[in-house]
C-alpha positions, 0 to 999 in steps of 0.5 A, a space after each residue: 900161427 904158422 909152424 916151422 917151415 910152413 909155406 902159405 900160398 894165397 890164391 884168390 879166385 881159385 874157385 871163381 868158376 866152380 859153380 859154372 864148371 860143376 854144371 858143364 857137360 863133358 862136351 862143353 868141358 872139351 871146348 876148354 883147354 885141357 886141365 893139367 893140374 896133377 899137383 893141385 888136384 892131389 892137394 885138394 883131394 888129400 889135403 886137410 880141409 878147414 873152414 874159417 870163421 872169418 871168410 872175408 878177412 882170412 888173409 888179414 887174420 892169417 897175417 895178424 892184421 886187425 880189421 873191424 867187423 863190417 868195415 872196409 879193409 884198410 887197402 888205401 893206407 896199406 897200399 901206400 906203404 909200397 908206393 915207390 914214389 911216396 914222399 909222404 909219411 903214412 902216419 897211423 892217425 891219417 885216414 886214407 881212401 882210394 879214389 882210382 880213375 875209371 871210365 864209366 859208360 852209360 847203360 839204360 838207367 845206370 852206368 857200367 864201370 868199363 875200364 881202370 888200368 885199361 885207361 893206360 894213363 901216363 903219370 903226367 896225365 894223372 898229375 894234371 887231372 888230380 891237380 885240376 880236382 884239388 884246385 876246385 875242391 881246395 876248401 874241402 877237408 881232403 886232398 887227392 894224390 896221384 902216386 901212380 897213374 891208376 892209383 889215386 888216394 884221398 887223405 881226409 882230415 877225419 874218418 869217413 863213415 863209408 862202406 865201399 866195394 873193392 874196385 876189382 869187384 865192380 869192373 864190368 858191372 852195374 855200379 848201382 849194385 856197389 854204391 857206397 853206403 854209410 852216413 857220409 855216402 851222400 856227401 861223397 856221392 855229390 863230390 863224385 858227381 862234381 868230379 865227373 863234370 870236372 873230368 869231362 871238361 878237362 884238357 887231358 880227356 879232350 886230347 884222349 878222346 881226340 885220339 880215340 882213347 879211353 877217358 878217365 871220366 870218374 873215380 871209384 872210392 874204396 878201401 878207406 881207413 887208418 893203418 890197422 894194428 899190425 902183428 910183428 910176430 905173425 911167424 912169417 919171414 918173407 912175402 913174395 908178391 907183385 901186388 901193391 896191396 900185399 907188398 904194403 901188408 908185408 912192410 907193415 908186418 915187418 916181412 921181407 917183401 920179395 918180387 914174384 919172379 922165376 927165382 922165387 924158389 930160392 926164397 922159400 926153402 927155409 923159414 915161413 913164407 907166403 906167396 901171393 898168386 893173384 893172376 886168376 882174378 882178372 880172368 874171373 872179373 872178365 868172365 873169361 873161363 878159357 883164359 882162366 884155365 890157361 893161367 891156372 895150368 901155368 900156376 901149376 907148372 911154374 909154382 905148384 910143382 916146385 912147391 910140391 917138390 920142396 915138400 916131398 924132399 922135406 925142404 918145407 914141412 907143410 903147405 897151407 893154401 888159402 883162397 878168398 873162400 872160407 876154405 883152407 887146405 893144409 898139405 904135408 908129405 904124410 897127407 899126400 901118402 893117403 893113397 886111398 883118397 881118390 884124386 878127383 878132377 878140379 872141376 868136381 870140387 865145390 869149395 866156392 
């Protein structure tokens, strides 16, 4: 449990390119934007490094959320809590599954998941497609909802024995490597194939295709589960994020949920707070190292420098940095004074 005046920074995919960076020559590194990371590099060089036993659920564990071993994180139910237009009660006995619209492109004997939010669906288009699906499957024990153009949900009458892969992990990839498994996988494989045929023949997609736009020709199932048990005594006051999932987690855990904007510093100089800085993930998914470095520099300039200043000026007692690896780094003013710890370049770290 965090102590008094702890600021936790969650930076998923911070080390997403580390295996590549560690092999680049000086000449190859010179082709990238210059790394301008004095604060981050000092934190990594002088901070206290700890290994987590629960790598896959490090943030869920930090916030006191229960996730059963080898089960999906309950992303669908948690995300629903933050949907602004949801008129449905997210009861603890309701099983939810994300069923997000995607575009699949054939590739030899498989298919590549080529687009999701890039589809740029309107809410009206999403509503029409989901209505079409629900009418066709009206006798099945589930119902689909389009609470946002690119976030579709299934409410099931019973739990599904299904192990899935988060959509972010599949973008641009061969879907055969990420297909759901479990006792109910065959049923959902058949349902998904039938939905693909429905979407292929929909008027919405005919119109989009005539305008040379991406079509929503399939769905991706992931993040199923009930609302997990929460911990209203995790010790955090605010969660600052623009993520629908982490906003939902904040509501579920009883935090104040604040938007991540230019005024974020006003909310973190008292109490215990967590900031979600998830801007790097899309560039890791697209394997765009150049843009990754640019965004990392911006994170340093806009966020890390401010947080470090609060630490140095004793406005907060410690900073705890979490990533989606098994490594966490704790930084205090005293640890930063360890001048004998040589500050190393970001590309030299091998935490990934």
